[in-house]
TORPA-923415 format. One line per field, with one value per residue: residue in three letters; residue number from 1; z, x, y of N, C-alpha, C in turn. Coordinates in steps of 0.001 Angstrom, whole numbers, plus 500000, padded with zeros to 6 digits. Atoms other than C-alpha are relative to their C-alpha. Layout:
REM TORPA-923415
aa: c(ALA	...)
i: c(NUM	...)
n.z: c(Z	...)
n.x: c(X	...)
n.y: c(Y	...)
ca.z: c(Z	...)
ca.x: c(X	...)
ca.y: c(Y	...)
c.z: c(Z	...)
c.x: c(X	...)
c.y: c(Y	...)
//
This chain:
REM TORPA-923415
aa: c(MET	GLN	GLN	TYR	ASP	THR	ALA	GLU	GLU	ALA	LEU	GLN	GLY	LYS	VAL	ILE	LEU	VAL	THR	GLY	ALA	GLY	ASP	GLY	ILE	GLY	LYS	VAL	ALA	ALA	LEU	SER	TYR	ALA	LYS	ALA	GLY	ALA	THR	VAL	ILE	LEU	LEU	GLY	ARG	THR	VAL	SER	LYS	LEU	GLU	ALA	VAL	TYR	ASP	GLU	ILE	VAL	GLU	ALA	GLY	CYS	PRO	GLU	PRO	ALA	ILE	VAL	PRO	LEU	ASP	LEU	ASN	GLY	ALA	THR	SER	THR	HIS	TYR	GLN	GLN	PHE	ALA	GLN	THR	ILE	VAL	GLU	GLN	PHE	GLY	LYS	LEU	ASP	GLY	VAL	LEU	HIS	ASN	ALA	SER	LEU	LEU	GLY	TYR	LEU	ARG	PRO	PHE	ALA	GLN	ILE	GLU	GLU	LYS	GLU	TRP	GLN	ASP	ILE	MET	GLN	VAL	ASN	LEU	THR	SER	GLN	PHE	LEU	LEU	THR	GLN	ALA	LEU	LEU	PRO	VAL	LEU	LYS	LEU	ALA	PRO	CYS	ALA	SER	VAL	VAL	PHE	THR	SER	SER	GLY	VAL	GLY	ARG	THR	GLY	ARG	ALA	TYR	TRP	GLY	ALA	TYR	ALA	VAL	SER	LYS	PHE	ALA	THR	GLU	GLY	MET	MET	GLN	VAL	LEU	ALA	ASP	GLU	TYR	ALA	ASN	SER	PRO	ILE	ARG	PHE	ASN	CYS	ILE	ASN	PRO	GLY	ALA	THR	ARG	THR	LYS	MET	ARG	ALA	LYS	ALA	TYR	PRO	GLY	GLU	LYS	PRO	GLU	SER	LEU	LYS	THR	PRO	GLU	ASP	ILE	MET	PRO	LEU	TYR	VAL	TYR	LEU	MET	ALA	ASP	ASN	SER	LYS	GLY	VAL	ASN	GLY	GLN	SER	ILE	ASP	ALA	GLN	PRO	LYS)
i: c(1	2	3	4	5	6	7	8	9	10	11	12	13	14	15	16	17	18	19	20	21	22	23	24	25	26	27	28	29	30	31	32	33	34	35	36	37	38	39	40	41	42	43	44	45	46	47	48	49	50	51	52	53	54	55	56	57	58	59	60	61	62	63	64	65	66	67	68	69	70	71	72	73	74	75	76	77	78	79	80	81	82	83	84	85	86	87	88	89	90	91	92	93	94	95	96	97	98	99	100	101	102	103	104	105	106	107	108	109	110	111	112	113	114	115	116	117	118	119	120	121	122	123	124	125	126	127	128	129	130	131	132	133	134	135	136	137	138	139	140	141	142	143	144	145	146	147	148	149	150	151	152	153	154	155	156	157	158	159	160	161	162	163	164	165	166	167	168	169	170	171	172	173	174	175	176	177	178	179	180	181	182	183	184	185	186	187	188	189	190	191	192	193	194	195	196	197	198	199	200	201	202	203	204	205	206	207	208	209	210	211	212	213	214	215	216	217	218	219	220	221	222	223	224	225	226	227	228	229	230	231	232	233	234	235	236	237	238	239	240	241	242	243	244	245	246	247)
n.z: c(501307	500278	500783	501177	500408	501432	500307	500580	501425	500018	501239	501104	501229	500148	500680	499171	500399	498911	500458	499100	499587	500045	498679	498878	499760	501267	500281	499045	500320	501209	499596	499150	500864	500811	499131	499697	501190	501046	501065	499661	501023	499302	500680	499334	500883	500196	500538	499257	498740	500333	500401	498777	499356	500902	499760	498660	500055	500781	499223	498895	500549	500096	501379	500662	500045	501185	499684	500761	499654	500300	499116	499751	500107	501397	500732	500350	500007	501102	499495	499087	500786	500705	498968	499640	501103	499947	498917	500507	501013	499440	498800	500073	498847	498962	498721	498944	500228	498837	500321	498963	500381	499503	499809	498732	500120	498882	498878	499931	499759	501128	500782	500770	500957	501387	500848	500695	499010	499765	501173	500111	498952	500354	501191	499654	498874	500164	501377	500613	499419	500644	501391	500037	499511	501008	501124	499591	499522	500833	499851	498671	500087	500586	498913	499181	498716	500166	498881	500277	498729	500076	498865	499336	498997	498862	500337	500944	499205	499175	500582	499102	500497	500843	500875	501245	501154	499735	499159	500786	500973	499299	499724	501253	500243	499149	500600	501233	499587	499478	501134	500751	499166	499977	501342	500335	498796	500363	501071	499484	499770	498728	499936	498623	499783	498907	499454	499525	498738	499986	500530	500357	501436	500379	499857	498568	499610	500542	499200	498616	500105	498703	499380	500056	500812	499279	499115	500819	500625	501371	500913	499814	498802	500233	501191	499869	500409	501450	500617	499628	500809	501367	499968	500064	498683	499623	501012	499361	499515	501064	499537	498698	499915	498941	499535	499933	498649	499119	498702)
n.x: c(500209	501390	500737	500675	501031	500175	500676	499116	499849	500142	499481	500591	500243	499092	498709	499049	498589	499025	498612	499110	500837	499243	499687	500255	501357	500729	500461	501046	501169	500607	500691	501138	501018	500565	500838	501200	500839	499540	499074	498813	498975	498725	498952	498706	498836	499503	501079	500121	500701	501401	500610	500226	501183	501099	500320	500574	501362	500822	500144	500925	501345	500395	500039	498692	499359	499221	498595	499415	498593	499619	498985	500414	498840	499735	501241	500281	501422	500616	500280	501140	501199	500347	500484	501349	500881	500163	500946	501337	500377	500145	500842	501066	499964	499018	500621	499047	498550	499112	498619	499221	498586	499100	498574	499481	498667	499099	500077	498691	500107	500510	498865	499396	500951	499552	501051	500766	500858	501100	500876	500689	501026	501071	500678	500872	500887	500790	500345	500797	501348	500620	500333	500973	501282	500505	500501	501125	501150	501196	500485	500613	501290	500972	500524	500968	499395	498603	499103	498562	499284	498551	499274	499192	499064	499819	498965	500604	500748	498968	498715	499085	498628	499479	501017	499781	500889	501214	500867	500484	500978	501249	500621	500610	501142	501084	500470	500718	501298	500844	500412	501009	501197	500709	500520	501073	500834	501415	500095	500048	498647	499406	498548	499519	498691	499803	498664	500058	499287	498955	500602	499011	499756	498585	499575	499786	498773	498868	499854	499681	499457	499843	501314	500547	501224	501162	500543	500785	501241	499853	500908	501367	500581	500465	500839	501370	500056	499825	501263	501008	499881	500433	501409	500932	500359	499063	500108	499996	498639	499252	498976	499497	498775	500410	499014	500475	499689	500033	499339)
n.y: c(499379	499675	500982	499463	500947	500208	501258	501011	499705	498537	499422	500759	499260	498865	500174	499250	500055	499987	499890	500732	501133	501247	500536	499110	499509	500004	501358	500372	499175	500553	501229	499626	499412	501083	500835	499217	499994	499086	500362	499216	499777	500118	499244	500116	500112	501367	500828	501265	499722	499726	501274	500780	499422	500377	501407	500133	499469	500927	501233	499736	499925	498593	499515	500033	498682	499638	499703	498896	499782	498623	499417	498618	499109	499690	499746	498613	499675	500753	501349	499951	499704	501238	500924	499559	500359	501451	500296	499670	500996	501342	500065	499008	499083	500324	499634	499689	500069	499991	499629	500677	500131	498953	500270	499492	499409	500310	499076	499352	498564	499236	499500	501092	500564	499859	499419	501044	500649	499053	499977	501294	500076	499069	500518	501116	499713	498781	499635	501067	499934	498840	500311	501087	499493	499068	500792	500844	499229	500191	501370	500051	499309	500920	500834	499267	499623	500413	499708	500011	500075	499837	500564	498996	500511	499110	499013	499079	499021	499373	500363	500696	500016	501071	500592	499284	499923	500777	499185	498867	500514	500308	498702	499570	500884	499492	498765	500320	500544	498931	499166	500757	500157	498725	499745	500943	500145	500115	500996	501373	500530	499567	500190	500114	500631	500962	500225	501392	500198	501031	501219	501021	499997	499911	498617	499758	500713	499237	498780	500365	501364	500646	500190	501359	499969	500542	498968	499083	500439	500469	499292	500507	499388	498634	499977	499472	498602	499950	500414	499006	498786	500301	500382	498880	499460	498927	498939	498683	499721	499338	499071	500431	500789	500912	500963	501369	500477	498830	500218)
ca.z: c(318848	317593	316186	312657	311754	308249	306842	305580	301960	302510	299176	296999	293401	293968	291851	293937	292879	295282	294573	296032	296057	295828	299518	302968	303765	300078	299640	302767	301827	298371	299904	302454	299800	297642	300571	301214	297656	295608	292257	292978	290515	291677	290761	291525	290113	290436	288258	290219	293466	291840	290330	293769	295211	292193	292784	296473	295733	293090	295302	298062	295701	295483	292356	289807	290173	287475	287369	286306	286367	286620	288052	289666	289517	285726	284767	283073	282922	279594	281266	283918	281384	279349	282523	283448	280006	280346	283661	282013	279145	281328	284449	283614	286914	289847	293402	295356	295348	298055	297517	299419	297453	299068	299116	302470	301272	303927	307384	307452	308425	306191	305069	303670	301589	297979	295256	293369	296537	297236	293690	293671	296960	295837	292499	294042	297259	295890	292161	291065	293452	292006	288403	289097	291128	288507	285767	287806	288949	285899	286445	290153	289224	287395	290718	292937	296012	295681	298230	297825	300683	300963	303211	305697	308648	312102	310650	308151	310966	313272	311612	313082	312746	310023	308327	305643	302252	303429	306165	303816	301228	303853	304989	301327	301039	303977	302264	298930	300626	302408	299189	297355	300266	300334	296557	296403	299691	297900	295601	295910	296138	299549	300387	303605	304979	307043	309271	309678	312686	313700	311591	310834	307294	305386	305377	309154	309536	307313	309416	312764	312222	315962	316654	317462	314730	317100	319183	316309	314952	311681	308547	309155	312564	311072	308112	309628	309088	305506	304665	306515	304530	301250	302332	301884	305625	305751	303050	305584	306410	304334	304859	307864	308799	310855	312962	312418	315855	318009	321225)
ca.x: c(422774	419596	416928	415650	412380	412361	410071	411597	410994	411392	413152	410935	410943	413651	416795	419808	423379	426227	429746	432676	430439	433257	434072	433708	430663	429738	429514	427434	425165	424601	423698	421416	419616	419151	417782	415325	414032	416080	417731	421288	423745	427238	429909	433588	437093	437685	435516	436292	435082	431900	431260	431619	429024	426785	426974	426199	423117	421816	422461	420441	417450	417422	416723	419523	421976	423934	427719	429447	433271	434486	437604	436427	439958	439969	436303	435191	431868	431215	431478	428969	426536	426671	426181	423117	421616	422203	420317	417356	417369	417701	415747	413685	414534	416943	415588	418796	422556	425020	428273	430523	433797	436655	440444	442197	445692	448401	448152	450974	451748	450058	453441	454347	451226	452226	450345	449372	448044	445954	444603	443777	441888	439953	439171	437697	436203	434817	435015	433704	430765	430047	430149	428203	425494	425152	424716	422210	419941	417631	417390	416638	413809	412129	411599	408635	410861	414667	417487	421161	423461	427041	429658	431222	433586	434224	437301	434989	433353	436273	439674	442302	446075	447597	444282	445062	443414	440975	439599	439359	437516	434970	434394	433681	431382	429329	429127	428065	425312	424033	423976	422039	419652	418793	418390	416094	414256	410903	411453	411084	414906	416579	420288	421981	425362	426237	429292	429885	432176	434820	433913	435753	437004	440300	440388	440038	442815	445077	444412	444741	447048	447428	443710	442001	439392	437175	436698	434863	431338	431028	429487	426471	425952	425387	423208	419804	420599	421731	418503	416358	417740	416932	413422	410346	409806	412809	411455	411133	414854	416890	420142	421168	424568	423839	426212	425769	427315	426118	428090)
ca.y: c(441636	443244	440956	441588	439940	438518	435876	432649	433700	437454	437961	435766	437003	439605	440003	441033	441825	441022	442294	440388	437320	434771	434491	436011	438132	438438	434691	434205	437117	435645	432278	433942	435966	432879	430878	433720	433305	435787	435278	436399	437927	436933	439479	438944	438616	434877	432633	429452	431050	432326	428892	427287	429695	429064	425294	425672	427779	425364	422325	423979	424088	427880	429968	429618	432521	434334	434759	437987	437819	441414	443036	446259	447641	447577	447993	451208	453043	451301	447883	448927	450394	447169	445146	447229	446641	442900	442875	444605	442118	439017	439952	443039	444772	444879	444866	445180	445751	444785	446672	444288	444122	446049	446237	446620	447491	447600	449094	451642	455247	457805	459146	455707	455036	454392	456233	453060	451441	454577	454614	450880	451115	454187	452548	449389	450785	454036	454784	451379	451784	455236	453995	450803	452549	455285	452669	450660	453504	453229	449453	449863	452244	449352	447540	448437	448659	448657	448633	449562	448604	449851	448256	450630	450222	451594	453321	455001	456953	457657	457768	455490	455604	453418	452586	455176	454766	452102	454365	457346	455218	454181	457779	458552	455534	456817	460204	458722	456749	459864	461928	459205	458633	462338	462614	459581	460190	460414	457461	453663	453281	453388	453597	452468	451346	448301	448231	444461	444934	442405	439374	436136	436880	436816	440617	440726	438136	440249	443344	441536	438539	437903	437737	434437	433803	431839	434988	436689	436501	434594	436132	433882	435497	438953	437956	438872	442573	441949	440134	442678	445629	443856	442865	445044	445360	447736	450065	452892	452708	455170	457047	454966	453563	450483	448377	444657	444148	447070	447507)
c.z: c(499744	499133	498831	499491	498482	499780	499292	498517	499766	498683	498762	498797	499769	499248	500714	499514	501239	499395	501034	500515	500093	501340	501079	500155	498720	499652	500904	499751	498774	500326	500815	499171	499165	500839	500407	498753	498850	498910	500154	498801	500735	499209	500794	498980	499581	499605	500834	501320	499753	499622	501220	500746	499192	500303	501347	500025	499271	500782	501178	499515	499874	498531	499388	499915	498648	500449	499090	500457	499590	501028	500177	499876	498560	499200	499771	500029	498894	500430	500864	499261	499233	500961	500392	498921	499973	501088	499541	499040	500611	501145	500026	501120	500888	501319	501065	499556	501352	499497	501112	499691	500519	499986	501328	499803	501180	501100	500206	500294	498728	499084	499101	498988	498580	499129	499323	500959	500284	498847	499841	501014	499677	498791	500377	501044	499755	498548	499325	500528	499404	498599	499900	500452	498971	498823	500354	500448	499112	500138	501353	499995	499425	501051	500846	501305	499999	501158	499555	501335	499741	501242	500563	500999	501163	499718	498908	500698	500928	499463	501020	499357	499209	499069	498676	498958	500241	500818	499209	499005	500669	500481	498752	499654	500822	499382	498733	500312	500446	498886	499222	500785	500011	498629	499687	501167	499672	498847	500613	500258	501310	500021	501459	500013	501114	500398	500583	501383	499873	499623	499488	498479	499736	500160	501458	500463	499499	500852	501423	500039	501340	500689	499858	499231	500760	500959	499261	499553	498579	499088	500154	501170	499716	498816	500200	499566	498484	499266	500253	499096	498531	499929	500048	501366	500536	499081	500597	500495	498851	500611	501327	499857	501233	500351	500049	501379	500952	501350	501139)
c.x: c(498518	499359	499302	499027	499894	499355	500970	500251	499831	500422	499467	499739	500931	501268	501001	501431	500882	501396	500921	499327	500762	500359	499620	498544	499180	499440	498833	498730	499279	499210	498744	498870	499312	499058	498714	499149	500469	500783	501204	500937	501336	501087	501296	501108	500287	498872	499801	499257	498515	499277	499701	498762	498751	499543	499311	498547	499069	499744	499043	498553	499466	499921	501398	500592	500660	501406	500500	501443	500406	501003	499670	501158	500259	498763	499789	498491	499263	499642	498740	498704	499534	499419	498559	498995	499732	499004	498577	499514	499707	498998	498875	499989	501174	499439	501000	501438	500688	501407	500884	501490	500824	501435	500431	501299	500862	499826	501398	499811	499574	501142	500615	499047	500499	498837	499153	499056	498775	499001	499220	498869	498835	499215	498991	498956	499065	499575	499154	498565	499217	499531	498921	498624	499369	499387	498729	498766	498765	499394	499310	498628	498904	499392	499015	500585	501444	500867	501454	500724	501496	500642	500948	500944	500051	501037	499525	499127	500928	501345	500927	501381	500292	498967	499881	498898	498696	499015	499410	498932	498664	499294	499240	498780	498794	499401	499195	498611	499065	499491	498873	498696	499177	499384	498776	499030	498530	499779	499917	501381	500541	501477	500432	501398	499896	501464	499991	500612	501033	499391	501091	500142	501499	500513	500286	501301	501243	500269	500461	500548	500136	498693	499536	498677	498754	499378	499053	498677	500308	499111	498546	499296	499363	499035	498576	499865	500094	498711	498912	500059	499646	498505	499094	499652	501016	499847	499906	501370	500820	501006	500626	501317	499858	501139	499386	500256	500022	500590	499047)
c.y: c(500210	498935	500700	498948	499948	498642	499057	500261	501498	500627	499280	500900	501174	499592	500893	499762	500068	500105	499357	498747	498686	499412	501011	500389	499979	498642	499625	500815	499454	498732	500319	500595	498921	499127	500713	500216	500857	499285	500921	500096	500086	500715	499883	499824	498572	499058	498737	500193	500246	498713	499128	500504	499651	498562	499806	500488	499033	498713	500161	500128	501411	500426	500054	501401	500259	500368	501125	500180	501417	500479	501472	500989	500415	500365	501499	500249	499253	498588	500005	500299	498757	498970	500348	499609	498500	499601	500276	498917	498632	499911	501042	501026	499611	500525	500408	499873	499980	500302	499443	499964	501180	499505	500609	500779	499578	501038	500584	501482	500734	500451	498929	499364	500259	500467	498920	499292	500879	499952	498699	499895	500924	499504	498918	500409	501168	500242	498933	500022	501173	499646	498927	500487	500923	499234	499242	500775	499836	498602	499827	500672	499107	499071	500812	500524	499500	500471	499897	500089	500095	499395	501046	499324	500981	501075	500954	501028	500770	499538	499376	499926	498729	499356	500750	499994	499237	500824	501164	499546	499702	501266	500468	499150	500449	501267	499760	499451	501113	500911	499307	499876	501280	500299	499145	499780	499797	499029	498605	499390	500551	499622	499993	499392	498971	500023	498589	499804	498898	498652	499065	499895	500076	501429	500330	499342	500721	501237	499703	498572	499274	499668	498553	500024	499551	501009	500939	499388	499521	500850	499550	500684	501355	500112	500533	501456	500122	499622	501042	501225	499771	499690	501225	500571	501004	501207	501399	500419	500576	500961	499628	499236	499114	499037	498611	499390	501197	499683	500309)
//
């Protein structure tokens, strides 16, 4: 795997939002950002999971994080606008966003995808990211150097049978990132995608129930890229879709 050079306190003084911060890659990213010096805003559906991550960060002696319980499937543009205003009031800026929360749905033939499943996946994986990013753009402009990272997938670049709505949502995520990266090419805000690859998470286990977890990289293994894209030494990287586990 490629090496990404980041100083031990590469994110010192930064405020970074992580969606889906309750478990999996989001949890590990939040912990990694905090250990690199950032104040992390933990956004997720389940309060108990967010509180557990909060406790772990505080016990590690890192900057105290903030908790934002929010269901991306039900949140409206008003919720996101209010959230953005709260960030301004409490932190004065936002240096980074990791769009990590996603729904997988069920792997099934395209002809059998249910309308509600399609709509739920698009709401969480795409529309919520659109509304949240739109609301946060003015707050990101308050930072001297801001980074927005979307989570992509291999099936978001080459369509694969039975991956249906999830794959389509990731194609759209790649497109949204590219549009934003081009619009803000001459600004202090950069936009990129990470494809985590095959990683030991609950979502991966749901998609591949017969796979041996020990054969996969852990979320911790792929964190150097996540930290690098939030750190100032990646400020020249914009509009890229990067594999965390290049082949």
